[in-house]
LOKOLLUM-79046 format. One line per 4 residues: number of its first residue (from 1); their letters; for each residue x, y, z of N, C-alpha, C. Coordinates in Angstrom, 1 decimal, padded with zeros to 4 digits. Example, Ala and Ser with C-alpha at 12.3 -4.5 7.8 and 13.67 -1.06 7.14 Angstrom:
BEGIN
1	AS	013.2,-005.7,007.8,012.3,-004.5,007.8,013.2,-003.3,007.8 | 012.8,-002.2,007.1,013.7,-001.1,007.1,012.9,000.0,007.9
//
This chain:
BEGIN
1	MIAV	047.7,-027.5,057.9,046.2,-027.5,057.7,045.6,-028.7,058.4 | 044.5,-028.4,059.1,043.9,-029.5,059.8,042.9,-030.2,058.9 | 042.3,-029.5,058.0,041.4,-030.1,057.0,041.6,-029.6,055.6 | 041.5,-030.5,054.6,041.8,-030.1,053.2,040.7,-030.8,052.4
5	ARGL	040.1,-030.0,051.5,039.2,-030.6,050.5,039.8,-030.3,049.1 | 039.7,-031.3,048.3,040.3,-031.2,046.9,039.3,-031.7,045.9 | 038.8,-030.8,045.0,037.9,-031.2,044.0,036.6,-031.7,044.6 | 036.1,-031.2,045.7,035.0,-031.8,046.4,033.7,-031.5,045.6
9	SVRL	033.0,-032.6,045.3,031.7,-032.4,044.6,030.7,-033.3,045.4 | 029.5,-032.8,045.6,028.5,-033.5,046.3,027.2,-033.5,045.5 | 026.5,-034.6,045.5,025.2,-034.7,044.8,024.2,-035.1,045.9 | 023.0,-034.4,045.9,022.0,-034.7,046.9,020.7,-034.8,046.1
13	GGRS	020.0,-035.9,046.3,018.7,-036.0,045.6,018.8,-036.0,044.1 | 019.9,-036.5,043.5,020.2,-036.5,042.1,020.6,-035.2,041.5 | 020.9,-034.2,042.4,021.2,-032.9,041.9,022.6,-032.5,042.5 | 023.4,-032.0,041.6,024.8,-031.5,042.0,024.7,-030.3,042.9
17	VLHG	025.2,-030.3,044.1,025.1,-029.2,045.0,026.5,-028.5,045.1 | 027.6,-029.2,045.2,028.9,-028.7,045.2,029.7,-029.2,043.9 | 030.5,-028.3,043.4,031.2,-028.6,042.1,032.7,-028.3,042.3 | 033.5,-029.3,042.5,034.9,-029.2,042.5,035.5,-028.1,043.4
21	VDLD	035.1,-028.1,044.7,035.5,-027.1,045.6,036.9,-027.5,046.2 | 037.8,-026.6,046.2,039.1,-026.8,046.9,039.1,-025.8,048.1 | 039.5,-026.4,049.3,039.4,-025.6,050.5,040.5,-026.1,051.5 | 041.2,-025.1,052.1,042.2,-025.4,053.1,041.7,-024.7,054.4
25	IAEG	041.7,-025.5,055.5,041.2,-025.0,056.8,042.5,-025.1,057.7 | 042.8,-023.9,058.2,044.0,-023.7,059.1,043.7,-023.8,060.5 | 044.6,-024.4,061.3,044.4,-024.4,062.8,044.5,-023.0,063.3 | 043.8,-022.7,064.4,044.0,-021.5,065.1,043.5,-020.3,064.3
29	AVTA	042.5,-020.5,063.4,041.9,-019.4,062.6,040.4,-019.6,062.4 | 039.8,-018.5,062.2,038.3,-018.5,061.9,038.1,-018.3,060.4 | 037.5,-019.3,059.8,037.2,-019.2,058.3,035.7,-019.0,058.1 | 035.4,-018.0,057.4,033.9,-017.7,057.2,033.6,-018.1,055.8
33	LLGP	032.5,-018.9,055.7,031.9,-019.3,054.4,030.7,-018.4,054.1 | 030.8,-017.7,053.0,029.9,-016.7,052.6,029.2,-017.1,051.2 | 028.0,-016.6,051.0,027.4,-016.8,049.8,025.9,-016.6,049.9 | 025.2,-016.4,048.8,023.7,-016.3,048.9,023.0,-017.6,049.3
37	NGAG	021.7,-017.5,049.5,021.0,-018.7,049.8,021.1,-019.7,048.7 | 021.3,-021.0,049.1,021.5,-022.0,048.1,022.8,-022.1,047.5 | 023.8,-021.4,048.0,025.2,-021.4,047.4,025.9,-022.7,047.7 | 025.5,-023.4,048.8,026.2,-024.7,049.1,027.0,-024.6,050.4
41	KSTL	026.7,-023.6,051.2,027.5,-023.4,052.4,027.2,-024.5,053.4 | 025.9,-024.8,053.7,025.6,-025.9,054.6,026.0,-027.2,054.1 | 025.9,-027.5,052.8,026.4,-028.7,052.3,027.9,-028.9,052.5 | 028.6,-027.8,052.3,030.1,-027.9,052.5,030.4,-028.2,054.0
45	VRSL	029.7,-027.5,054.9,030.0,-027.7,056.3,029.7,-029.1,056.7 | 028.5,-029.7,056.2,028.2,-031.1,056.6,029.1,-032.1,055.9 | 029.7,-031.7,054.8,030.7,-032.6,054.1,031.9,-032.6,054.9 | 032.3,-031.5,055.5,033.6,-031.5,056.3,033.3,-032.2,057.6
49	AGLH	032.1,-032.4,058.0,031.8,-033.1,059.2,031.6,-034.6,058.9 | 031.6,-035.0,057.7,031.5,-036.4,057.3,030.1,-036.9,057.1 | 029.1,-035.9,057.1,027.7,-036.3,057.0,027.2,-036.5,055.6 | 028.0,-035.9,054.6,027.7,-036.1,053.2,028.9,-036.8,052.5
53	APSA	028.7,-037.9,051.9,029.8,-038.5,051.1,030.0,-037.8,049.8 | 031.2,-037.5,049.5,031.5,-036.8,048.2,031.2,-037.7,047.0 | 030.7,-037.1,046.0,030.5,-037.8,044.7,031.8,-037.8,043.9 | 032.6,-036.8,044.2,033.9,-036.7,043.5,034.8,-035.9,044.5
57	GSVE	036.1,-036.1,044.3,037.1,-035.4,045.2,037.2,-036.1,046.5 | 037.9,-035.4,047.4,038.2,-035.9,048.7,038.3,-034.9,049.8 | 038.1,-035.3,051.0,038.3,-034.5,052.2,039.2,-035.2,053.2 | 040.2,-034.5,053.6,041.2,-035.1,054.5,041.2,-034.4,055.8
61	LLGR	041.4,-035.1,056.9,041.4,-034.5,058.3,042.7,-035.0,058.9 | 043.6,-034.0,059.3,044.9,-034.3,059.8,045.7,-035.3,059.0 | 045.6,-035.1,057.6,046.4,-035.9,056.7,045.8,-037.3,056.4 | 044.6,-037.6,056.9,044.0,-038.9,056.7,042.7,-038.7,056.0
65	PLAG	042.2,-039.6,055.1,040.9,-039.4,054.5,039.8,-039.4,055.6 | 038.9,-038.5,055.5,037.8,-038.4,056.5,037.0,-039.6,056.6 | 036.8,-040.3,055.5,036.0,-041.5,055.5,036.7,-042.7,056.2 | 038.0,-042.5,056.5,038.8,-043.6,057.2,038.6,-043.5,058.7
69	YRRR	038.0,-042.5,059.2,037.8,-042.3,060.7,036.6,-043.1,061.1 | 036.7,-043.7,062.2,035.4,-044.3,062.8,034.6,-043.1,063.4 | 033.3,-043.3,063.6,032.5,-042.2,064.0,032.9,-041.6,065.4 | 033.2,-042.5,066.3,033.6,-042.1,067.7,034.9,-041.3,067.6
73	ERAR	035.8,-041.8,066.8,037.1,-041.1,066.6,037.0,-039.8,066.0 | 036.1,-039.7,065.0,035.9,-038.4,064.3,035.2,-037.4,065.2 | 034.3,-037.9,066.1,033.5,-037.0,067.0,034.4,-036.4,068.0 | 035.6,-037.0,068.3,036.6,-036.4,069.2,037.3,-035.3,068.6
77	LVAL	037.3,-035.2,067.3,038.1,-034.2,066.5,037.2,-033.1,065.9 | 036.0,-033.5,065.6,035.1,-032.5,064.8,033.8,-032.4,065.6 | 033.3,-031.1,065.8,032.0,-030.9,066.3,031.3,-030.0,065.4 | 030.0,-030.2,065.3,029.1,-029.5,064.3,027.9,-028.9,065.0
81	LEQE	027.7,-027.6,064.8,026.5,-026.9,065.3,025.7,-026.6,064.0 | 024.5,-027.2,063.9,023.7,-027.1,062.7,022.8,-025.9,062.9 | 022.1,-025.5,061.8,021.2,-024.4,061.8,020.0,-024.7,062.7 | 019.4,-025.8,062.6,018.3,-026.2,063.4,018.6,-027.6,064.0
85	SRSE	018.7,-027.6,065.4,019.0,-028.8,066.1,017.8,-029.1,067.1 | 017.1,-030.2,066.9,016.0,-030.5,067.8,016.2,-031.9,068.4 | 015.7,-032.1,069.6,015.8,-033.3,070.3,014.4,-033.8,070.6 | 014.2,-035.1,070.3,012.9,-035.7,070.6,012.8,-036.2,072.0
89	LPLT	013.9,-036.2,072.7,013.9,-036.7,074.1,013.7,-035.5,075.0 | 013.0,-035.7,076.2,012.8,-034.6,077.1,014.0,-034.3,078.0 | 015.0,-033.6,077.4,016.3,-033.3,078.0,016.3,-031.9,078.5 | 017.0,-031.7,079.6,017.3,-030.3,080.1,018.6,-029.9,079.3
93	VREA	018.9,-028.6,079.4,020.0,-028.0,078.7,021.3,-028.7,079.2 | 021.4,-028.9,080.5,022.6,-029.6,081.0,022.8,-031.0,080.5 | 021.7,-031.7,080.4,021.8,-033.1,079.9,022.1,-033.1,078.4 | 021.5,-032.2,077.7,021.9,-032.1,076.2,023.3,-031.7,076.0
97	AALG	023.9,-030.8,076.8,025.3,-030.4,076.7,026.2,-031.6,077.1 | 025.8,-032.4,078.1,026.6,-033.5,078.6,026.7,-034.6,077.5 | 025.8,-034.6,076.5,025.9,-035.6,075.5,027.2,-035.4,074.6 | 027.8,-034.2,074.7,029.0,-034.0,073.9,030.2,-034.7,074.5
101	RTPH	030.1,-035.3,075.7,031.2,-036.0,076.3,031.1,-037.5,075.9 | 030.1,-037.9,075.2,029.9,-039.3,074.8,031.1,-039.9,074.1 | 031.7,-039.2,073.1,032.9,-039.8,072.4,034.1,-040.0,073.3 | 034.2,-039.3,074.4,035.4,-039.3,075.2,035.4,-040.3,076.3
105	HDRF	034.4,-041.1,076.5,034.5,-042.2,077.5,033.9,-043.5,076.9 | 034.2,-044.6,077.5,033.8,-045.9,077.0,032.3,-046.0,077.0 | 031.8,-046.8,076.1,030.4,-046.9,075.9,029.6,-047.3,077.1 | 030.1,-048.2,077.9,029.4,-048.7,079.1,030.0,-048.3,080.4
109	AAPG	031.0,-047.3,080.3,031.6,-046.9,081.5,031.0,-045.6,082.0 | 031.1,-045.3,083.3,030.6,-044.1,083.9,031.5,-042.9,083.5 | 030.9,-041.7,083.4,031.7,-040.5,083.1,032.9,-040.3,084.0 | 034.0,-039.8,083.5,035.2,-039.5,084.4,034.9,-038.4,085.4
113	SGHE	036.0,-038.2,086.2,035.9,-037.2,087.3,035.8,-035.8,086.8 | 036.4,-035.5,085.6,036.3,-034.1,085.1,035.1,-033.8,084.2 | 034.2,-034.8,084.1,033.1,-034.6,083.2,032.2,-033.4,083.6 | 031.9,-033.3,084.8,031.0,-032.2,085.3,031.7,-030.8,085.1
117	AVVE	033.0,-030.8,085.3,033.7,-029.5,085.2,033.7,-029.0,083.7 | 033.9,-030.0,082.8,033.9,-029.6,081.4,032.5,-029.1,080.9 | 031.4,-029.8,081.4,030.1,-029.4,081.0,029.8,-028.0,081.6 | 030.1,-027.7,082.9,029.9,-026.4,083.5,030.6,-025.3,082.7
121	AALA	031.9,-025.6,082.4,032.7,-024.6,081.7,032.1,-024.3,080.3 | 031.6,-025.3,079.6,031.1,-025.1,078.3,029.8,-024.3,078.4 | 028.9,-024.6,079.3,027.7,-023.9,079.5,028.0,-022.4,079.8 | 029.0,-022.1,080.6,029.3,-020.7,080.9,029.8,-020.0,079.7
125	RAGA	030.7,-020.6,078.9,031.3,-020.0,077.7,030.2,-019.7,076.6 | 029.2,-020.6,076.5,028.2,-020.5,075.5,027.1,-019.5,076.0 | 027.2,-019.0,077.2,026.1,-018.1,077.8,024.8,-018.9,078.1 | 024.9,-020.2,078.4,023.7,-021.0,078.7,023.7,-021.5,080.1
129	AELA	024.5,-020.9,081.0,024.6,-021.4,082.4,023.3,-021.2,083.1 | 022.6,-020.1,082.9,021.4,-019.8,083.6,020.2,-020.7,083.0 | 020.4,-021.3,081.9,019.4,-022.2,081.3,019.6,-023.7,081.6 | 020.6,-024.0,082.5,021.0,-025.4,082.6,019.9,-026.3,083.0
133	ERPL	019.0,-025.9,083.9,017.9,-026.8,084.4,016.6,-026.7,083.6 | 016.6,-025.9,082.5,015.4,-025.8,081.8,015.3,-026.8,080.7 | 014.1,-027.3,080.4,013.9,-028.3,079.3,014.2,-027.6,077.9 | 014.8,-028.4,077.0,015.1,-027.8,075.7,013.9,-027.4,075.0
137	DELS	012.8,-028.1,075.1,011.6,-027.8,074.3,010.9,-026.6,074.8 | 011.3,-026.0,075.9,010.7,-024.7,076.4,011.5,-023.5,076.0 | 012.6,-023.7,075.3,013.5,-022.5,075.0,013.1,-021.9,073.7 | 013.5,-020.6,073.6,013.3,-019.9,072.4,014.4,-020.4,071.4
141	GGQR	014.3,-019.9,070.1,015.2,-020.3,069.1,016.7,-019.9,069.5 | 016.9,-018.7,070.0,018.2,-018.2,070.3,018.7,-019.0,071.5 | 017.9,-019.2,072.5,018.4,-020.0,073.7,018.7,-021.4,073.3 | 017.9,-022.0,072.5,018.3,-023.4,072.0,019.6,-023.4,071.3
145	QRAH	019.8,-022.4,070.5,021.1,-022.3,069.7,022.3,-022.2,070.7 | 022.2,-021.5,071.8,023.2,-021.4,072.8,023.4,-022.8,073.5 | 022.3,-023.5,073.8,022.4,-024.8,074.4,023.2,-025.8,073.5 | 022.9,-025.8,072.2,023.6,-026.7,071.3,025.0,-026.3,071.1
149	LARA	025.3,-025.0,071.2,026.7,-024.5,071.1,027.5,-025.1,072.3 | 026.9,-025.1,073.5,027.5,-025.6,074.6,027.8,-027.1,074.4 | 026.9,-027.8,073.8,027.1,-029.3,073.5,028.3,-029.4,072.6 | 028.5,-028.6,071.6,029.6,-028.7,070.7,030.9,-028.4,071.4
153	LVQQ	030.9,-027.4,072.4,032.1,-027.1,073.1,032.5,-028.2,074.1 | 031.5,-028.9,074.6,031.8,-030.0,075.5,032.6,-031.1,074.8 | 032.4,-031.2,073.5,033.2,-032.2,072.7,034.7,-031.9,072.7 | 035.0,-030.7,073.0,036.4,-030.2,072.9,037.1,-030.6,071.6
157	PRLL	036.5,-030.1,070.5,037.0,-030.5,069.2,038.3,-029.8,068.8 | 038.9,-030.3,067.7,040.0,-029.5,067.1,039.5,-028.8,065.9 | 038.4,-029.2,065.3,037.7,-028.5,064.2,036.2,-028.3,064.6 | 035.9,-027.0,064.7,034.5,-026.6,065.1,033.8,-026.1,063.9
161	LLDE	032.7,-026.7,063.5,031.9,-026.3,062.3,030.6,-025.7,062.8 | 030.4,-024.5,062.4,029.2,-023.7,062.8,028.4,-023.3,061.5 | 027.2,-023.9,061.4,026.4,-023.6,060.3,025.4,-022.5,060.7 | 025.7,-021.3,060.3,024.9,-020.1,060.6,024.7,-020.0,062.2
165	PTNH	025.8,-019.8,062.9,025.7,-019.8,064.4,025.0,-018.6,064.9 | 024.8,-017.6,064.1,024.1,-016.4,064.6,022.6,-016.5,064.3 | 022.1,-017.6,063.8,020.7,-017.8,063.5,019.9,-017.7,064.8 | 018.8,-016.9,064.8,017.9,-016.7,065.9,018.5,-015.9,067.0
169	LDVA	019.7,-015.4,066.9,020.3,-014.7,068.0,020.1,-013.2,067.8 | 020.0,-012.4,068.9,020.0,-011.0,068.9,021.4,-010.5,068.6 | 021.5,-009.2,068.5,022.8,-008.6,068.1,023.8,-008.8,069.1 | 023.5,-008.7,070.4,024.5,-008.9,071.5,025.0,-010.3,071.5
173	AQLA	024.0,-011.3,071.3,024.4,-012.7,071.3,025.2,-013.1,070.1 | 024.9,-012.4,069.0,025.7,-012.7,067.8,027.2,-012.3,068.0 | 027.4,-011.1,068.5,028.7,-010.6,068.8,029.4,-011.5,069.8 | 028.7,-011.9,070.8,029.3,-012.8,071.8,029.7,-014.1,071.2
177	TLRL	028.9,-014.7,070.3,029.2,-016.0,069.7,030.5,-015.8,068.9 | 030.6,-014.8,068.1,031.8,-014.6,067.2,033.0,-014.2,068.0 | 032.8,-013.5,069.2,034.0,-013.3,070.1,034.5,-014.7,070.6 | 033.5,-015.5,071.0,033.9,-016.9,071.4,034.6,-017.6,070.4
181	AREL	034.2,-017.5,069.1,034.9,-018.2,068.0,036.4,-017.7,067.9 | 036.6,-016.4,068.1,037.9,-015.9,068.1,038.7,-016.4,069.3 | 038.1,-016.5,070.4,038.8,-017.0,071.6,039.3,-018.5,071.4 | 038.4,-019.3,070.8,038.7,-020.7,070.5,039.8,-020.7,069.5
185	AAEG	039.8,-019.9,068.5,040.9,-019.9,067.5,042.2,-019.5,068.1 | 042.2,-018.6,069.1,043.4,-018.2,069.8,043.9,-019.4,070.6 | 043.1,-020.4,071.0,043.5,-021.5,071.7,043.9,-022.7,070.8 | 043.9,-022.5,069.5,044.4,-023.4,068.5,043.3,-024.2,067.8
189	VAVV	042.0,-023.9,068.1,040.9,-024.6,067.4,040.7,-024.0,066.0 | 040.4,-024.8,065.0,040.0,-024.4,063.7,038.5,-024.2,063.7 | 038.1,-023.0,063.4,036.6,-022.7,063.4,036.2,-022.3,062.0 | 035.2,-023.0,061.5,034.6,-022.7,060.2,033.1,-022.3,060.4
193	AALH	032.8,-021.1,060.0,031.4,-020.6,060.3,030.8,-020.2,059.0 | 029.6,-020.7,058.7,028.8,-020.2,057.5,028.0,-019.0,058.0 | 028.2,-017.9,057.3,027.5,-016.7,057.7,026.8,-016.0,056.5 | 025.9,-015.1,056.9,025.3,-014.3,055.8,025.7,-012.8,056.0
197	DLTL	026.1,-012.4,057.1,026.4,-011.0,057.4,027.9,-010.8,057.0 | 028.1,-010.0,055.9,029.4,-009.7,055.4,030.2,-008.9,056.4 | 029.5,-008.0,057.1,030.2,-007.1,058.1,030.8,-007.9,059.2 | 030.0,-008.9,059.7,030.5,-009.7,060.8,031.7,-010.6,060.3
201	AAAH	031.6,-011.1,059.1,032.7,-011.9,058.6,034.0,-011.0,058.4 | 033.8,-009.8,058.0,035.0,-008.9,057.8,035.6,-008.5,059.1 | 034.8,-008.5,060.2,035.3,-008.0,061.5,035.9,-009.2,062.3 | 035.5,-010.5,062.1,035.9,-011.5,062.9,036.7,-012.7,062.3
205	ADAV	036.6,-012.7,060.9,037.3,-013.9,060.2,038.7,-013.6,059.9 | 039.5,-014.7,059.9,040.9,-014.6,059.4,040.9,-014.9,057.9 | 040.0,-015.8,057.5,039.9,-016.1,056.0,038.5,-016.1,055.6 | 038.2,-015.8,054.4,036.9,-015.8,053.8,036.8,-016.6,052.6
209	VVLD	035.8,-017.4,052.5,035.5,-018.3,051.3,034.1,-017.9,050.8 | 034.1,-017.6,049.5,032.8,-017.2,048.9,032.4,-018.3,047.9 | 031.1,-018.7,048.1,030.5,-019.8,047.2,029.3,-019.1,046.5 | 029.1,-019.6,045.3,027.9,-019.2,044.5,027.6,-020.3,043.6
213	GGRL	026.4,-020.8,043.7,025.9,-021.9,042.8,026.7,-023.2,043.0 | 027.2,-023.4,044.3,028.0,-024.6,044.5,029.4,-024.6,044.1 | 029.9,-023.4,043.6,031.2,-023.3,043.1,032.0,-022.3,043.9 | 033.3,-022.5,044.0,034.2,-021.6,044.8,034.4,-020.4,043.9
217	VAAG	034.1,-019.2,044.4,034.3,-017.9,043.7,035.6,-017.3,044.1 | 035.8,-017.2,045.4,037.0,-016.5,045.9,037.4,-017.0,047.3 | 038.7,-017.0,047.6,039.1,-017.4,048.9,040.4,-016.6,049.2 | 040.5,-016.2,050.5,041.6,-015.4,050.9,041.3,-014.6,052.2
221	TPAE	042.1,-013.6,052.4,041.8,-012.7,053.6,040.6,-011.8,053.3 | 039.9,-011.3,054.3,038.8,-010.4,054.1,039.2,-009.2,053.2 | 040.4,-008.7,053.4,040.8,-007.6,052.5,040.9,-007.9,051.1 | 041.2,-009.2,050.8,041.4,-009.6,049.4,040.0,-010.0,048.8
225	VLVP	039.1,-010.5,049.6,037.9,-011.1,049.0,036.7,-010.2,049.1 | 036.5,-009.4,050.2,035.4,-008.5,050.3,035.6,-007.2,049.6 | 035.6,-007.3,048.3,035.8,-006.2,047.4,034.6,-006.1,046.4 | 034.3,-005.0,045.8,033.2,-004.9,044.9,033.3,-005.9,043.7
229	AVID	034.5,-006.2,043.2,034.6,-007.1,042.1,034.1,-008.5,042.4 | 034.1,-008.9,043.7,033.6,-010.2,044.1,032.1,-010.1,044.6 | 031.8,-009.0,045.4,030.5,-008.9,046.0,029.4,-008.6,045.0 | 029.7,-007.7,044.1,028.6,-007.3,043.1,028.1,-008.5,042.3
233	PVWG	029.0,-009.3,041.6,028.5,-010.4,040.8,027.8,-011.5,041.6 | 028.2,-011.7,042.8,027.7,-012.8,043.6,026.3,-012.5,044.2 | 026.2,-011.3,044.9,025.0,-010.9,045.5,024.1,-010.0,044.7 | 024.6,-009.6,043.5,023.8,-008.7,042.7,023.5,-007.4,043.3
237	CAPP	024.5,-006.9,044.1,024.2,-005.6,044.8,024.6,-004.4,044.0 | 023.9,-003.3,044.2,024.3,-002.0,043.7,025.6,-001.6,044.4 | 026.3,-000.6,043.9,027.6,-000.2,044.5,027.5,000.1,046.0 | 026.4,000.7,046.6,026.4,001.0,048.0,026.5,-000.3,048.8
241	CSRI	026.0,-001.5,048.3,026.1,-002.7,049.1,027.5,-003.2,049.2 | 028.3,-002.9,048.2,029.7,-003.5,048.2,030.7,-002.6,048.8 | 030.3,-001.6,049.5,031.3,-000.7,050.2,031.6,-001.3,051.6 | 032.1,-002.5,051.6,032.4,-003.1,052.9,033.9,-003.3,052.9
245	RPPA	034.6,-002.7,053.8,036.0,-002.9,053.9,036.4,-003.5,055.3 | 037.1,-004.6,055.3,037.5,-005.2,056.6,038.4,-004.3,057.4 | 038.5,-004.5,058.7,039.3,-003.6,059.5,040.8,-003.4,059.0 | 041.4,-004.5,058.5,042.8,-004.4,058.0,042.9,-003.5,056.8
249	ARSS	041.9,-003.4,056.0,042.0,-002.5,054.8,041.3,-001.2,055.0 | 040.8,-001.0,056.2,040.1,000.3,056.4,041.1,001.4,056.8 | 041.1,002.5,056.1,042.1,003.6,056.4,041.6,004.4,057.6 | 042.5,005.1,058.1,042.1,006.0,059.3,041.2,007.1,058.8
253	PSRR	040.2,007.4,059.6,039.2,008.5,059.2,039.9,009.8,059.0 | 039.5,010.5,057.9,040.0,011.8,057.7,039.6,012.8,058.7 | 040.5,013.6,059.2,040.3,014.6,060.2,040.2,016.0,059.6 | 039.0,016.4,059.3,038.9,017.7,058.7,038.8,018.8,059.8
257	RAPR	039.6,019.8,059.7,039.7,020.8,060.7,038.5,021.7,060.5 | 037.9,022.1,061.6,036.8,023.1,061.5,037.3,024.4,061.1 | 036.5,025.2,060.4,037.0,026.5,059.9,037.4,027.4,061.0 | 038.5,028.1,060.8,039.1,029.0,061.8,038.2,030.2,062.0
261	SRHE	038.1,030.7,063.2,037.5,032.0,063.4,038.4,033.1,063.1 | 037.9,034.4,063.0,038.8,035.5,062.8,039.8,035.7,063.9 | 039.4,035.4,065.1,040.3,035.6,066.2,041.4,034.5,066.2 | 041.1,033.3,065.8,042.1,032.3,065.7,043.1,032.6,064.6
265	DHRA	042.6,033.1,063.5,043.5,033.5,062.4,044.5,034.7,062.9 | 043.9,035.6,063.7,044.7,036.7,064.2,045.8,036.2,065.1 | 045.4,035.3,066.0,046.4,034.7,067.0,047.5,033.9,066.3 | 047.1,033.2,065.2,048.1,032.4,064.5,048.9,033.3,063.5
269	GRRR	048.6,034.6,063.4,049.3,035.4,062.5,049.0,035.3,061.0 | 047.8,034.7,060.8,047.4,034.5,059.4,046.4,035.6,059.0 | 046.4,036.0,057.8,045.5,037.0,057.3,044.4,036.3,056.5 | 043.2,036.5,056.9,042.1,035.9,056.2,042.0,036.4,054.8
273	RRRP	041.6,035.4,053.9,041.5,035.8,052.5,040.2,036.6,052.4 | 040.3,037.8,051.7,039.2,038.7,051.6,038.6,038.6,050.2 | 037.4,038.7,050.1,036.7,038.8,048.8,037.1,040.1,048.1 | 037.3,040.0,046.8,037.7,041.2,046.1,036.4,042.1,046.0
277	LPEG	036.7,043.5,046.0,035.6,044.4,045.9,035.1,044.4,044.5 | 033.8,044.7,044.3,033.2,044.8,043.0,033.9,045.9,042.2 | 033.7,045.8,040.9,034.3,046.8,040.0,033.7,048.2,040.3 | 034.5,049.3,040.3,034.0,050.6,040.5,033.8,051.0,042.0
281	RAGS	034.2,050.1,042.9,034.1,050.4,044.3,035.5,050.5,045.0 | 036.6,050.7,044.1,037.9,050.8,044.7,038.1,052.0,045.6 | 037.4,053.1,045.3,037.5,054.3,046.1,036.4,054.4,047.1 | 035.7,053.4,047.5,034.5,053.5,048.4,035.0,053.7,049.8
285	RSAW	034.1,054.1,050.7,034.4,054.3,052.1,034.9,053.1,052.8 | 034.3,051.9,052.5,034.8,050.7,053.1,036.2,050.4,052.8 | 036.6,050.6,051.5,038.0,050.4,051.1,038.9,051.4,051.8 | 038.4,052.6,051.9,039.2,053.6,052.5,039.5,053.3,054.0
289	RRDH	038.4,052.9,054.7,038.5,052.5,056.1,039.5,051.4,056.3 | 039.4,050.4,055.4,040.4,049.3,055.5,041.8,049.8,055.3 | 042.1,050.6,054.3,043.4,051.1,054.1,043.8,052.0,055.2 | 042.9,052.7,055.7,043.2,053.7,056.8,043.6,052.9,058.1
293	RRRE	042.9,051.8,058.4,043.3,051.0,059.6,044.7,050.4,059.4 | 045.0,050.0,058.2,046.3,049.4,058.0,047.4,050.5,058.1 | 047.1,051.7,057.5,048.1,052.8,057.6,048.3,053.2,059.0 | 047.2,053.3,059.8,047.3,053.7,061.2,048.2,052.7,062.0
297	HRRR	047.9,051.4,061.7,048.7,050.4,062.4,050.2,050.5,062.1 | 050.5,050.7,060.8,051.9,050.8,060.4,052.5,052.1,061.0 | 051.7,053.2,061.1,052.2,054.4,061.6,052.6,054.3,063.1 | 051.7,053.6,063.9,052.0,053.4,065.3,053.3,052.6,065.5
301	RDPG	053.5,051.6,064.6,054.7,050.8,064.7,055.9,051.6,064.2 | 055.8,052.5,063.2,056.9,053.2,062.6,056.4,054.7,062.5 | 056.7,055.5,063.5,056.3,056.9,063.4,056.8,057.6,062.2 | 057.9,057.2,061.7,058.5,057.9,060.5,058.0,057.5,059.2
305	GPAR	057.0,056.7,059.2,056.4,056.1,058.0,055.6,057.1,057.3 | 054.8,056.7,056.3,054.0,057.6,055.4,052.9,058.2,056.3 | 052.5,059.4,055.8,051.4,060.2,056.6,050.1,059.5,056.3 | 049.1,060.0,057.0,047.8,059.5,056.9,047.2,059.9,055.5
309	LPRP	046.4,059.0,055.0,045.7,059.2,053.7,044.7,060.3,053.9 | 044.5,061.2,052.9,043.4,062.1,053.0,042.1,061.4,052.8 | 041.1,062.0,053.5,039.8,061.4,053.5,039.2,061.7,052.1 | 038.8,060.6,051.4,038.3,060.8,050.0,037.0,061.6,050.0
313	RLDP	036.8,062.4,049.0,035.5,063.1,048.8,034.5,062.1,048.2 | 033.3,062.4,048.5,032.2,061.6,047.9,032.1,061.8,046.4 | 031.7,060.8,045.7,031.5,061.0,044.2,030.3,062.0,044.0 | 030.3,062.6,042.9,029.2,063.7,042.6,027.8,063.2,042.8
317	LRAR	027.5,061.9,042.4,026.1,061.4,042.6,025.8,061.3,044.0 | 026.7,060.8,044.9,026.4,060.7,046.3,026.2,062.1,046.9 | 027.1,063.0,046.6,027.1,064.3,047.1,025.7,065.0,046.7 | 025.3,064.8,045.5,024.0,065.5,045.1,022.9,064.9,045.8
321	GRQR	022.9,063.6,046.1,021.8,062.9,046.8,021.7,063.5,048.2 | 022.9,063.7,048.8,022.9,064.2,050.2,022.4,065.6,050.2 | 022.8,066.4,049.3,022.3,067.8,049.2,020.7,067.8,049.1 | 020.2,067.0,048.3,018.7,066.9,048.2,018.0,066.5,049.5
325	RRAR	018.6,065.6,050.2,018.0,065.1,051.4,018.1,066.3,052.4 | 019.2,067.0,052.5,019.3,068.1,053.4,018.3,069.2,053.0 | 018.1,069.4,051.7,017.1,070.5,051.3,015.7,070.1,051.7 | 015.3,068.8,051.6,014.0,068.4,052.0,013.8,068.5,053.5
329	LGAS	014.8,068.1,054.2,014.7,068.3,055.7,014.6,069.7,056.1 | 015.3,070.6,055.4,015.2,072.1,055.7,013.8,072.6,055.3 | 013.3,072.2,054.2,011.9,072.6,053.8,010.9,072.2,054.8 | 011.0,070.9,055.2,010.0,070.4,056.2,010.1,071.1,057.5
333	G	011.3,071.5,057.9,011.4,072.2,059.2,010.9,073.6,059.1
//
């Protein structure tokens, strides 16, 4: 584990925001922090970055207390992307991203030879290469978010903390950002992302942590945590909201075969199920024609079989009706 929190409690403005949170952050994995507004996700992310001192409990980074790291040393290991990042200086996107290299060179020394290559690569991965020469204060919210993501990548951290990284981003940019998080995890970086979208967390996270009211509610894989027993009490959703199944727990879709046609049944040698005749119609013409066709078919296959059925006579009521119709036609003629 690259980072471990044990019994972490944080007080801000005289109010308890986190209460005894235990958390393990694994290297090479994406951990999603979920919870409603005010659950303590941002406070937990900032505490892991060392920006909030715990009122109780502890946070360790690589087996050492986080408070024992100097700021420059900690900045080489941990990078934080906040919800809203603004700069008072008139910087371009390239200059803002280059600030991420500050912890990696001496305070009064010039940047090393690989400095520019690292910045260009980070801009490209964050999707901000085309914004490199534009001033930060002229960018939209989503563009500014990508620029600050590039700055976090320039730090080359081992622990990347993302506080609502999909904030201000359109759908395509959201998916691209989370795909980048998965790529970084494949490279061995521990990624912690505070998210609101349960579907994105189910699709991209290796582990899910649910907070509510500053307390840890559940932690585990998406298949274990994103279940109605956890979602309904925390978000207060009706049953349709809690029908979220992560890809690992999602079963293969049922393949219902379309109804067979009569010709397909005939080719397959199956006899279609017939509806029974109403009572009193057993000797009707339709029943006789059906039996007649079957008998004729059998007779052609077996000439020595039973003889043809005699044509049934009409019942008296039908015969009387026919006689009346003929009489009327004759009288009119």
